[in-house]
PDBQT receptor file of N, H, CA, C and O in Angstrom, charges set to zero:
ATOM      1  N   UNK A   1     -28.790-107.245-111.237  1.00  0.00    +0.000 N 
ATOM      2  CA  UNK A   1     -27.730-108.098-111.714  1.00  0.00    +0.000 C 
ATOM      3  C   UNK A   1     -26.523-107.935-110.794  1.00  0.00    +0.000 C 
ATOM      4  O   UNK A   1     -26.139-106.816-110.453  1.00  0.00    +0.000 OA
ATOM      5  N   UNK A   2     -25.942-109.035-110.405  1.00  0.00    +0.000 N 
ATOM      6  H   UNK A   2     -26.254-109.944-110.682  1.00  0.00    +0.000 HD
ATOM      7  CA  UNK A   2     -24.780-109.021-109.532  1.00  0.00    +0.000 C 
ATOM      8  C   UNK A   2     -23.506-108.924-110.360  1.00  0.00    +0.000 C 
ATOM      9  O   UNK A   2     -23.356-109.615-111.368  1.00  0.00    +0.000 OA
ATOM     10  N   UNK A   3     -22.585-108.056-109.926  1.00  0.00    +0.000 N 
ATOM     11  H   UNK A   3     -22.707-107.494-109.107  1.00  0.00    +0.000 HD
ATOM     12  CA  UNK A   3     -21.324-107.866-110.640  1.00  0.00    +0.000 C 
ATOM     13  C   UNK A   3     -20.224-107.540-109.640  1.00  0.00    +0.000 C 
ATOM     14  O   UNK A   3     -20.493-107.340-108.455  1.00  0.00    +0.000 OA
ATOM     15  N   UNK A   4     -18.984-107.485-110.120  1.00  0.00    +0.000 N 
ATOM     16  H   UNK A   4     -18.766-107.647-111.082  1.00  0.00    +0.000 HD
ATOM     17  CA  UNK A   4     -17.821-107.219-109.290  1.00  0.00    +0.000 C 
ATOM     18  C   UNK A   4     -17.533-105.722-109.259  1.00  0.00    +0.000 C 
ATOM     19  O   UNK A   4     -17.416-105.087-110.306  1.00  0.00    +0.000 OA
ATOM     20  N   UNK A   5     -17.419-105.160-108.054  1.00  0.00    +0.000 N 
ATOM     21  H   UNK A   5     -17.514-105.676-107.203  1.00  0.00    +0.000 HD
ATOM     22  CA  UNK A   5     -17.088-103.749-107.899  1.00  0.00    +0.000 C 
ATOM     23  C   UNK A   5     -15.573-103.595-107.884  1.00  0.00    +0.000 C 
ATOM     24  O   UNK A   5     -14.889-104.257-107.103  1.00  0.00    +0.000 OA
ATOM     25  N   UNK A   6     -15.050-102.734-108.736  1.00  0.00    +0.000 N 
ATOM     26  H   UNK A   6     -15.605-102.196-109.371  1.00  0.00    +0.000 HD
ATOM     27  CA  UNK A   6     -13.603-102.538-108.823  1.00  0.00    +0.000 C 
ATOM     28  C   UNK A   6     -13.049-101.760-107.635  1.00  0.00    +0.000 C 
ATOM     29  O   UNK A   6     -11.857-101.860-107.342  1.00  0.00    +0.000 OA
ATOM     30  N   UNK A   7     -13.890-100.984-106.943  1.00  0.00    +0.000 N 
ATOM     31  H   UNK A   7     -14.858-100.903-107.181  1.00  0.00    +0.000 HD
ATOM     32  CA  UNK A   7     -13.449-100.235-105.773  1.00  0.00    +0.000 C 
ATOM     33  C   UNK A   7     -13.514-101.071-104.491  1.00  0.00    +0.000 C 
ATOM     34  O   UNK A   7     -12.541-101.147-103.741  1.00  0.00    +0.000 OA
ATOM     35  N   UNK A   8     -14.676-101.699-104.248  1.00  0.00    +0.000 N 
ATOM     36  H   UNK A   8     -15.466-101.637-104.857  1.00  0.00    +0.000 HD
ATOM     37  CA  UNK A   8     -14.894-102.500-103.031  1.00  0.00    +0.000 C 
ATOM     38  C   UNK A   8     -14.180-103.848-103.107  1.00  0.00    +0.000 C 
ATOM     39  O   UNK A   8     -13.841-104.435-102.079  1.00  0.00    +0.000 OA
ATOM     40  N   UNK A   9     -13.954-104.332-104.319  1.00  0.00    +0.000 N 
ATOM     41  H   UNK A   9     -14.229-103.855-105.154  1.00  0.00    +0.000 HD
ATOM     42  CA  UNK A   9     -13.389-105.659-104.571  1.00  0.00    +0.000 C 
ATOM     43  C   UNK A   9     -14.294-106.760-104.016  1.00  0.00    +0.000 C 
ATOM     44  O   UNK A   9     -13.834-107.754-103.453  1.00  0.00    +0.000 OA
ATOM     45  N   UNK A  10     -15.608-106.541-104.200  1.00  0.00    +0.000 N 
ATOM     46  H   UNK A  10     -15.982-105.734-104.657  1.00  0.00    +0.000 HD
ATOM     47  CA  UNK A  10     -16.619-107.517-103.779  1.00  0.00    +0.000 C 
ATOM     48  C   UNK A  10     -17.724-107.565-104.809  1.00  0.00    +0.000 C 
ATOM     49  O   UNK A  10     -17.901-106.626-105.585  1.00  0.00    +0.000 OA
ATOM     50  N   UNK A  11     -18.482-108.679-104.818  1.00  0.00    +0.000 N 
ATOM     51  H   UNK A  11     -18.338-109.442-104.187  1.00  0.00    +0.000 HD
ATOM     52  CA  UNK A  11     -19.645-108.778-105.689  1.00  0.00    +0.000 C 
ATOM     53  C   UNK A  11     -20.830-108.138-104.985  1.00  0.00    +0.000 C 
ATOM     54  O   UNK A  11     -21.105-108.413-103.817  1.00  0.00    +0.000 OA
ATOM     55  N   UNK A  12     -21.528-107.277-105.722  1.00  0.00    +0.000 N 
ATOM     56  H   UNK A  12     -21.306-107.053-106.671  1.00  0.00    +0.000 HD
ATOM     57  CA  UNK A  12     -22.701-106.590-105.196  1.00  0.00    +0.000 C 
ATOM     58  C   UNK A  12     -23.744-106.465-106.298  1.00  0.00    +0.000 C 
ATOM     59  O   UNK A  12     -23.461-106.730-107.467  1.00  0.00    +0.000 OA
ATOM     60  N   UNK A  13     -24.944-106.062-105.918  1.00  0.00    +0.000 N 
ATOM     61  H   UNK A  13     -25.173-105.847-104.969  1.00  0.00    +0.000 HD
ATOM     62  CA  UNK A  13     -26.022-105.841-106.886  1.00  0.00    +0.000 C 
ATOM     63  C   UNK A  13     -25.748-104.521-107.617  1.00  0.00    +0.000 C 
ATOM     64  O   UNK A  13     -25.508-103.498-106.976  1.00  0.00    +0.000 OA
ATOM     65  N   UNK A  14     -25.783-104.540-108.943  1.00  0.00    +0.000 N 
ATOM     66  H   UNK A  14     -25.979-105.371-109.464  1.00  0.00    +0.000 HD
ATOM     67  CA  UNK A  14     -25.455-103.389-109.771  1.00  0.00    +0.000 C 
ATOM     68  C   UNK A  14     -26.624-102.396-109.843  1.00  0.00    +0.000 C 
ATOM     69  O   UNK A  14     -27.783-102.800-109.927  1.00  0.00    +0.000 OA
ATOM     70  N   UNK A  15     -26.306-101.091-109.809  1.00  0.00    +0.000 N 
ATOM     71  H   UNK A  15     -25.364-100.763-109.741  1.00  0.00    +0.000 HD
ATOM     72  CA  UNK A  15     -27.286-100.028-109.968  1.00  0.00    +0.000 C 
ATOM     73  C   UNK A  15     -27.124 -99.463-111.383  1.00  0.00    +0.000 C 
ATOM     74  O   UNK A  15     -26.000 -99.298-111.858  1.00  0.00    +0.000 OA
ATOM     75  N   UNK A  16     -28.230 -99.168-112.051  1.00  0.00    +0.000 N 
ATOM     76  H   UNK A  16     -29.143 -99.302-111.665  1.00  0.00    +0.000 HD
ATOM     77  CA  UNK A  16     -28.233 -98.617-113.410  1.00  0.00    +0.000 C 
ATOM     78  C   UNK A  16     -27.425 -99.462-114.402  1.00  0.00    +0.000 C 
ATOM     79  O   UNK A  16     -26.513 -98.941-115.044  1.00  0.00    +0.000 OA
ATOM     80  N   UNK A  17     -27.738-100.743-114.536  1.00  0.00    +0.000 N 
ATOM     81  H   UNK A  17     -28.479-101.166-114.014  1.00  0.00    +0.000 HD
ATOM     82  CA  UNK A  17     -26.991-101.562-115.498  1.00  0.00    +0.000 C 
ATOM     83  C   UNK A  17     -27.266-101.123-116.937  1.00  0.00    +0.000 C 
ATOM     84  O   UNK A  17     -28.408-100.854-117.310  1.00  0.00    +0.000 OA
ATOM     85  N   UNK A  18     -26.202-101.054-117.737  1.00  0.00    +0.000 N 
ATOM     86  H   UNK A  18     -25.274-101.272-117.435  1.00  0.00    +0.000 HD
ATOM     87  CA  UNK A  18     -26.293-100.648-119.130  1.00  0.00    +0.000 C 
ATOM     88  C   UNK A  18     -25.613-101.693-120.004  1.00  0.00    +0.000 C 
ATOM     89  O   UNK A  18     -24.447-102.024-119.791  1.00  0.00    +0.000 OA
ATOM     90  N   UNK A  19     -26.343-102.209-120.984  1.00  0.00    +0.000 N 
ATOM     91  H   UNK A  19     -27.290-101.940-121.157  1.00  0.00    +0.000 HD
ATOM     92  CA  UNK A  19     -25.784-103.200-121.911  1.00  0.00    +0.000 C 
ATOM     93  C   UNK A  19     -24.884-102.490-122.912  1.00  0.00    +0.000 C 
ATOM     94  O   UNK A  19     -25.276-101.482-123.500  1.00  0.00    +0.000 OA
ATOM     95  N   UNK A  20     -23.670-103.020-123.106  1.00  0.00    +0.000 N 
ATOM     96  H   UNK A  20     -23.352-103.839-122.628  1.00  0.00    +0.000 HD
ATOM     97  CA  UNK A  20     -22.717-102.432-124.050  1.00  0.00    +0.000 C 
ATOM     98  C   UNK A  20     -22.058-103.535-124.866  1.00  0.00    +0.000 C 
ATOM     99  O   UNK A  20     -22.172-104.715-124.535  1.00  0.00    +0.000 OA
ATOM    100  N   UNK A  21     -21.376-103.147-125.923  1.00  0.00    +0.000 N 
ATOM    101  H   UNK A  21     -21.284-102.188-126.192  1.00  0.00    +0.000 HD
ATOM    102  CA  UNK A  21     -20.525-104.057-126.699  1.00  0.00    +0.000 C 
ATOM    103  C   UNK A  21     -19.086-103.581-126.520  1.00  0.00    +0.000 C 
ATOM    104  O   UNK A  21     -18.804-102.395-126.691  1.00  0.00    +0.000 OA
ATOM    105  N   UNK A  22     -18.182-104.484-126.180  1.00  0.00    +0.000 N 
ATOM    106  H   UNK A  22     -18.412-105.447-126.041  1.00  0.00    +0.000 HD
ATOM    107  CA  UNK A  22     -16.783-104.124-126.014  1.00  0.00    +0.000 C 
ATOM    108  C   UNK A  22     -16.127-103.956-127.385  1.00  0.00    +0.000 C 
ATOM    109  O   UNK A  22     -16.720-104.310-128.404  1.00  0.00    +0.000 OA
ATOM    110  N   UNK A  23     -14.909-103.417-127.413  1.00  0.00    +0.000 N 
ATOM    111  H   UNK A  23     -14.427-103.130-126.585  1.00  0.00    +0.000 HD
ATOM    112  CA  UNK A  23     -14.195-103.179-128.661  1.00  0.00    +0.000 C 
ATOM    113  C   UNK A  23     -13.986-104.459-129.469  1.00  0.00    +0.000 C 
ATOM    114  O   UNK A  23     -13.974-104.430-130.700  1.00  0.00    +0.000 OA
ATOM    115  N   UNK A  24     -13.821-105.580-128.767  1.00  0.00    +0.000 N 
ATOM    116  H   UNK A  24     -13.830-105.603-127.767  1.00  0.00    +0.000 HD
ATOM    117  CA  UNK A  24     -13.590-106.849-129.459  1.00  0.00    +0.000 C 
ATOM    118  C   UNK A  24     -14.893-107.506-129.919  1.00  0.00    +0.000 C 
ATOM    119  O   UNK A  24     -14.863-108.609-130.467  1.00  0.00    +0.000 OA
ATOM    120  N   UNK A  25     -16.053-106.836-129.702  1.00  0.00    +0.000 N 
ATOM    121  H   UNK A  25     -16.077-105.940-129.257  1.00  0.00    +0.000 HD
ATOM    122  CA  UNK A  25     -17.336-107.335-130.172  1.00  0.00    +0.000 C 
ATOM    123  C   UNK A  25     -18.083-108.218-129.194  1.00  0.00    +0.000 C 
ATOM    124  O   UNK A  25     -19.157-108.721-129.525  1.00  0.00    +0.000 OA
ATOM    125  N   UNK A  26     -17.550-108.421-128.000  1.00  0.00    +0.000 N 
ATOM    126  H   UNK A  26     -16.677-108.013-127.732  1.00  0.00    +0.000 HD
ATOM    127  CA  UNK A  26     -18.222-109.245-126.996  1.00  0.00    +0.000 C 
ATOM    128  C   UNK A  26     -19.192-108.397-126.176  1.00  0.00    +0.000 C 
ATOM    129  O   UNK A  26     -18.945-107.212-125.952  1.00  0.00    +0.000 OA
ATOM    130  N   UNK A  27     -20.298-109.002-125.726  1.00  0.00    +0.000 N 
ATOM    131  H   UNK A  27     -20.498-109.965-125.908  1.00  0.00    +0.000 HD
ATOM    132  CA  UNK A  27     -21.274-108.253-124.929  1.00  0.00    +0.000 C 
ATOM    133  C   UNK A  27     -20.833-108.117-123.471  1.00  0.00    +0.000 C 
ATOM    134  O   UNK A  27     -20.154-108.990-122.930  1.00  0.00    +0.000 OA
ATOM    135  N   UNK A  28     -21.230-107.014-122.849  1.00  0.00    +0.000 N 
ATOM    136  H   UNK A  28     -21.782-106.305-123.288  1.00  0.00    +0.000 HD
ATOM    137  CA  UNK A  28     -20.924-106.780-121.436  1.00  0.00    +0.000 C 
ATOM    138  C   UNK A  28     -21.990-105.847-120.862  1.00  0.00    +0.000 C 
ATOM    139  O   UNK A  28     -22.780-105.250-121.594  1.00  0.00    +0.000 OA
ATOM    140  N   UNK A  29     -21.991-105.740-119.538  1.00  0.00    +0.000 N 
ATOM    141  H   UNK A  29     -21.349-106.225-118.943  1.00  0.00    +0.000 HD
ATOM    142  CA  UNK A  29     -22.904-104.832-118.846  1.00  0.00    +0.000 C 
ATOM    143  C   UNK A  29     -22.082-104.040-117.843  1.00  0.00    +0.000 C 
ATOM    144  O   UNK A  29     -21.278-104.607-117.104  1.00  0.00    +0.000 OA
ATOM    145  N   UNK A  30     -22.285-102.729-117.818  1.00  0.00    +0.000 N 
ATOM    146  H   UNK A  30     -22.938-102.268-118.418  1.00  0.00    +0.000 HD
ATOM    147  CA  UNK A  30     -21.591-101.911-116.836  1.00  0.00    +0.000 C 
ATOM    148  C   UNK A  30     -22.601-101.104-116.049  1.00  0.00    +0.000 C 
ATOM    149  O   UNK A  30     -23.687-100.788-116.536  1.00  0.00    +0.000 OA
ATOM    150  N   UNK A  31     -22.222-100.776-114.813  1.00  0.00    +0.000 N 
ATOM    151  H   UNK A  31     -21.340-101.033-114.417  1.00  0.00    +0.000 HD
ATOM    152  CA  UNK A  31     -23.112-100.034-113.937  1.00  0.00    +0.000 C 
ATOM    153  C   UNK A  31     -22.348 -99.413-112.787  1.00  0.00    +0.000 C 
ATOM    154  O   UNK A  31     -21.134 -99.220-112.864  1.00  0.00    +0.000 OA
ATOM    155  N   UNK A  32     -23.072 -99.099-111.712  1.00  0.00    +0.000 N 
ATOM    156  H   UNK A  32     -24.058 -99.256-111.649  1.00  0.00    +0.000 HD
ATOM    157  CA  UNK A  32     -22.489 -98.415-110.567  1.00  0.00    +0.000 C 
ATOM    158  C   UNK A  32     -22.723 -99.224-109.295  1.00  0.00    +0.000 C 
ATOM    159  O   UNK A  32     -23.759 -99.871-109.140  1.00  0.00    +0.000 OA
ATOM    160  N   UNK A  33     -21.752 -99.180-108.391  1.00  0.00    +0.000 N 
ATOM    161  H   UNK A  33     -20.911 -98.654-108.518  1.00  0.00    +0.000 HD
ATOM    162  CA  UNK A  33     -21.867 -99.854-107.091  1.00  0.00    +0.000 C 
ATOM    163  C   UNK A  33     -22.739 -99.004-106.169  1.00  0.00    +0.000 C 
ATOM    164  O   UNK A  33     -22.520 -97.797-106.062  1.00  0.00    +0.000 OA
ATOM    165  N   UNK A  34     -23.731 -99.615-105.497  1.00  0.00    +0.000 N 
ATOM    166  H   UNK A  34     -23.909-100.595-105.584  1.00  0.00    +0.000 HD
ATOM    167  CA  UNK A  34     -24.595 -98.847-104.599  1.00  0.00    +0.000 C 
ATOM    168  C   UNK A  34     -23.885 -98.396-103.316  1.00  0.00    +0.000 C 
ATOM    169  O   UNK A  34     -24.345 -97.458-102.665  1.00  0.00    +0.000 OA
ATOM    170  N   UNK A  35     -22.778 -99.045-102.942  1.00  0.00    +0.000 N 
ATOM    171  H   UNK A  35     -22.405 -99.807-103.471  1.00  0.00    +0.000 HD
ATOM    172  CA  UNK A  35     -22.079 -98.714-101.704  1.00  0.00    +0.000 C 
ATOM    173  C   UNK A  35     -21.011 -97.642-101.922  1.00  0.00    +0.000 C 
ATOM    174  O   UNK A  35     -21.016 -96.608-101.256  1.00  0.00    +0.000 OA
ATOM    175  N   UNK A  36     -20.087 -97.900-102.868  1.00  0.00    +0.000 N 
ATOM    176  H   UNK A  36     -20.083 -98.740-103.410  1.00  0.00    +0.000 HD
ATOM    177  CA  UNK A  36     -18.955 -96.990-103.068  1.00  0.00    +0.000 C 
ATOM    178  C   UNK A  36     -19.129 -96.030-104.234  1.00  0.00    +0.000 C 
ATOM    179  O   UNK A  36     -18.402 -95.042-104.337  1.00  0.00    +0.000 OA
ATOM    180  N   UNK A  37     -20.088 -96.310-105.115  1.00  0.00    +0.000 N 
ATOM    181  H   UNK A  37     -20.679 -97.113-105.031  1.00  0.00    +0.000 HD
ATOM    182  CA  UNK A  37     -20.251 -95.476-106.299  1.00  0.00    +0.000 C 
ATOM    183  C   UNK A  37     -19.232 -95.795-107.374  1.00  0.00    +0.000 C 
ATOM    184  O   UNK A  37     -19.117 -95.072-108.365  1.00  0.00    +0.000 OA
ATOM    185  N   UNK A  38     -18.488 -96.883-107.179  1.00  0.00    +0.000 N 
ATOM    186  H   UNK A  38     -18.581 -97.470-106.374  1.00  0.00    +0.000 HD
ATOM    187  CA  UNK A  38     -17.461 -97.285-108.142  1.00  0.00    +0.000 C 
ATOM    188  C   UNK A  38     -18.045 -97.947-109.363  1.00  0.00    +0.000 C 
ATOM    189  O   UNK A  38     -19.229 -98.281-109.400  1.00  0.00    +0.000 OA
ATOM    190  N   UNK A  39     -17.200 -98.137-110.372  1.00  0.00    +0.000 N 
ATOM    191  H   UNK A  39     -16.237 -97.865-110.342  1.00  0.00    +0.000 HD
ATOM    192  CA  UNK A  39     -17.618 -98.750-111.617  1.00  0.00    +0.000 C 
ATOM    193  C   UNK A  39     -17.713-100.264-111.454  1.00  0.00    +0.000 C 
ATOM    194  O   UNK A  39     -16.848-100.886-110.838  1.00  0.00    +0.000 OA
ATOM    195  N   UNK A  40     -18.772-100.851-112.013  1.00  0.00    +0.000 N 
ATOM    196  H   UNK A  40     -19.475-100.345-112.514  1.00  0.00    +0.000 HD
ATOM    197  CA  UNK A  40     -18.963-102.298-111.977  1.00  0.00    +0.000 C 
ATOM    198  C   UNK A  40     -19.042-102.793-113.412  1.00  0.00    +0.000 C 
ATOM    199  O   UNK A  40     -19.502-102.076-114.301  1.00  0.00    +0.000 OA
ATOM    200  N   UNK A  41     -18.590-104.027-113.632  1.00  0.00    +0.000 N 
ATOM    201  H   UNK A  41     -18.217-104.609-112.910  1.00  0.00    +0.000 HD
ATOM    202  CA  UNK A  41     -18.497-104.556-114.983  1.00  0.00    +0.000 C 
ATOM    203  C   UNK A  41     -18.748-106.058-114.961  1.00  0.00    +0.000 C 
ATOM    204  O   UNK A  41     -18.244-106.770-114.092  1.00  0.00    +0.000 OA
ATOM    205  N   UNK A  42     -19.536-106.533-115.927  1.00  0.00    +0.000 N 
ATOM    206  H   UNK A  42     -19.946-105.955-116.632  1.00  0.00    +0.000 HD
ATOM    207  CA  UNK A  42     -19.789-107.966-116.044  1.00  0.00    +0.000 C 
ATOM    208  C   UNK A  42     -19.833-108.327-117.527  1.00  0.00    +0.000 C 
ATOM    209  O   UNK A  42     -20.584-107.731-118.299  1.00  0.00    +0.000 OA
ATOM    210  N   UNK A  43     -19.019-109.310-117.915  1.00  0.00    +0.000 N 
ATOM    211  H   UNK A  43     -18.409-109.794-117.288  1.00  0.00    +0.000 HD
ATOM    212  CA  UNK A  43     -18.961-109.762-119.303  1.00  0.00    +0.000 C 
ATOM    213  C   UNK A  43     -19.989-110.861-119.510  1.00  0.00    +0.000 C 
ATOM    214  O   UNK A  43     -20.122-111.765-118.684  1.00  0.00    +0.000 OA
ATOM    215  N   UNK A  44     -20.714-110.779-120.617  1.00  0.00    +0.000 N 
ATOM    216  H   UNK A  44     -20.606-110.045-121.288  1.00  0.00    +0.000 HD
ATOM    217  CA  UNK A  44     -21.687-111.806-120.950  1.00  0.00    +0.000 C 
ATOM    218  C   UNK A  44     -22.950-111.223-121.554  1.00  0.00    +0.000 C 
ATOM    219  O   UNK A  44     -23.262-110.045-121.374  1.00  0.00    +0.000 OA
ATOM    220  N   UNK A  45     -23.672-112.075-122.277  1.00  0.00    +0.000 N 
ATOM    221  H   UNK A  45     -23.419-113.031-122.423  1.00  0.00    +0.000 HD
ATOM    222  CA  UNK A  45     -24.894-111.679-122.961  1.00  0.00    +0.000 C 
ATOM    223  C   UNK A  45     -26.062-111.614-121.977  1.00  0.00    +0.000 C 
ATOM    224  O   UNK A  45     -26.188-112.463-121.095  1.00  0.00    +0.000 OA
ATOM    225  N   UNK A  46     -26.913-110.599-122.136  1.00  0.00    +0.000 N 
ATOM    226  H   UNK A  46     -26.811-109.909-122.853  1.00  0.00    +0.000 HD
ATOM    227  CA  UNK A  46     -28.131-110.455-121.350  1.00  0.00    +0.000 C 
ATOM    228  C   UNK A  46     -29.289-110.198-122.320  1.00  0.00    +0.000 C 
ATOM    229  O   UNK A  46     -29.048-109.897-123.489  1.00  0.00    +0.000 OA
ATOM    230  N   UNK A  47     -30.518-110.308-121.866  1.00  0.00    +0.000 N 
ATOM    231  H   UNK A  47     -30.713-110.553-120.916  1.00  0.00    +0.000 HD
ATOM    232  CA  UNK A  47     -31.660-110.005-122.750  1.00  0.00    +0.000 C 
ATOM    233  C   UNK A  47     -31.632-108.578-123.289  1.00  0.00    +0.000 C 
ATOM    234  O   UNK A  47     -32.193-108.324-124.355  1.00  0.00    +0.000 OA
ATOM    235  N   UNK A  48     -31.001-107.647-122.594  1.00  0.00    +0.000 N 
ATOM    236  H   UNK A  48     -30.545-107.854-121.729  1.00  0.00    +0.000 HD
ATOM    237  CA  UNK A  48     -30.931-106.264-123.054  1.00  0.00    +0.000 C 
ATOM    238  C   UNK A  48     -30.095-106.119-124.321  1.00  0.00    +0.000 C 
ATOM    239  O   UNK A  48     -30.266-105.151-125.063  1.00  0.00    +0.000 OA
ATOM    240  N   UNK A  49     -29.195-107.061-124.579  1.00  0.00    +0.000 N 
ATOM    241  H   UNK A  49     -29.055-107.847-123.977  1.00  0.00    +0.000 HD
ATOM    242  CA  UNK A  49     -28.356-106.992-125.778  1.00  0.00    +0.000 C 
ATOM    243  C   UNK A  49     -29.142-107.323-127.051  1.00  0.00    +0.000 C 
ATOM    244  O   UNK A  49     -28.693-106.994-128.149  1.00  0.00    +0.000 OA
ATOM    245  N   UNK A  50     -30.301-107.966-126.921  1.00  0.00    +0.000 N 
ATOM    246  H   UNK A  50     -30.665-108.233-126.029  1.00  0.00    +0.000 HD
ATOM    247  CA  UNK A  50     -31.102-108.330-128.096  1.00  0.00    +0.000 C 
ATOM    248  C   UNK A  50     -31.571-107.091-128.863  1.00  0.00    +0.000 C 
ATOM    249  O   UNK A  50     -31.711-107.141-130.085  1.00  0.00    +0.000 OA
ATOM    250  N   UNK A  51     -31.814-105.984-128.161  1.00  0.00    +0.000 N 
ATOM    251  H   UNK A  51     -31.700-105.944-127.169  1.00  0.00    +0.000 HD
ATOM    252  CA  UNK A  51     -32.312-104.782-128.822  1.00  0.00    +0.000 C 
ATOM    253  C   UNK A  51     -31.187-103.879-129.330  1.00  0.00    +0.000 C 
ATOM    254  O   UNK A  51     -31.452-102.920-130.055  1.00  0.00    +0.000 OA
ATOM    255  N   UNK A  52     -29.929-104.170-128.959  1.00  0.00    +0.000 N 
ATOM    256  H   UNK A  52     -29.714-104.949-128.370  1.00  0.00    +0.000 HD
ATOM    257  CA  UNK A  52     -28.804-103.360-129.417  1.00  0.00    +0.000 C 
ATOM    258  C   UNK A  52     -28.210-103.937-130.702  1.00  0.00    +0.000 C 
ATOM    259  O   UNK A  52     -28.056-105.153-130.819  1.00  0.00    +0.000 OA
ATOM    260  N   UNK A  53     -27.876-103.079-131.665  1.00  0.00    +0.000 N 
ATOM    261  H   UNK A  53     -28.002-102.091-131.571  1.00  0.00    +0.000 HD
ATOM    262  CA  UNK A  53     -27.216-103.581-132.869  1.00  0.00    +0.000 C 
ATOM    263  C   UNK A  53     -25.771-103.976-132.564  1.00  0.00    +0.000 C 
ATOM    264  O   UNK A  53     -25.055-103.249-131.876  1.00  0.00    +0.000 OA
ATOM    265  N   UNK A  54     -25.350-105.124-133.077  1.00  0.00    +0.000 N 
ATOM    266  H   UNK A  54     -25.931-105.715-133.636  1.00  0.00    +0.000 HD
ATOM    267  CA  UNK A  54     -23.976-105.588-132.846  1.00  0.00    +0.000 C 
ATOM    268  C   UNK A  54     -23.030-104.783-133.729  1.00  0.00    +0.000 C 
ATOM    269  O   UNK A  54     -23.292-104.606-134.918  1.00  0.00    +0.000 OA
ATOM    270  N   UNK A  55     -21.916-104.287-133.148  1.00  0.00    +0.000 N 
ATOM    271  H   UNK A  55     -21.702-104.431-132.181  1.00  0.00    +0.000 HD
ATOM    272  CA  UNK A  55     -20.983-103.503-133.942  1.00  0.00    +0.000 C 
ATOM    273  C   UNK A  55     -20.303-104.345-135.027  1.00  0.00    +0.000 C 
ATOM    274  O   UNK A  55     -20.149-105.559-134.900  1.00  0.00    +0.000 OA
ATOM    275  N   UNK A  56     -19.912-103.668-136.074  1.00  0.00    +0.000 N 
ATOM    276  H   UNK A  56     -20.037-102.681-136.178  1.00  0.00    +0.000 HD
ATOM    277  CA  UNK A  56     -19.273-104.362-137.207  1.00  0.00    +0.000 C 
ATOM    278  C   UNK A  56     -17.842-104.747-136.920  1.00  0.00    +0.000 C 
ATOM    279  O   UNK A  56     -17.178-105.335-137.774  1.00  0.00    +0.000 OA
TER     280      UNK A  56
């Protein structure tokens, strides 16, 4: 999955993507940049969110 790296300030392919729910209840995916090791983040629903329970 391609996402924006906060360190490189470029879009790159994400390593170890993890589906999460943000505090406001919206789905997102976070992972690691393969180049800089920085945090990557992408907002939006993915198939991985289907198996996660939505927070109350």
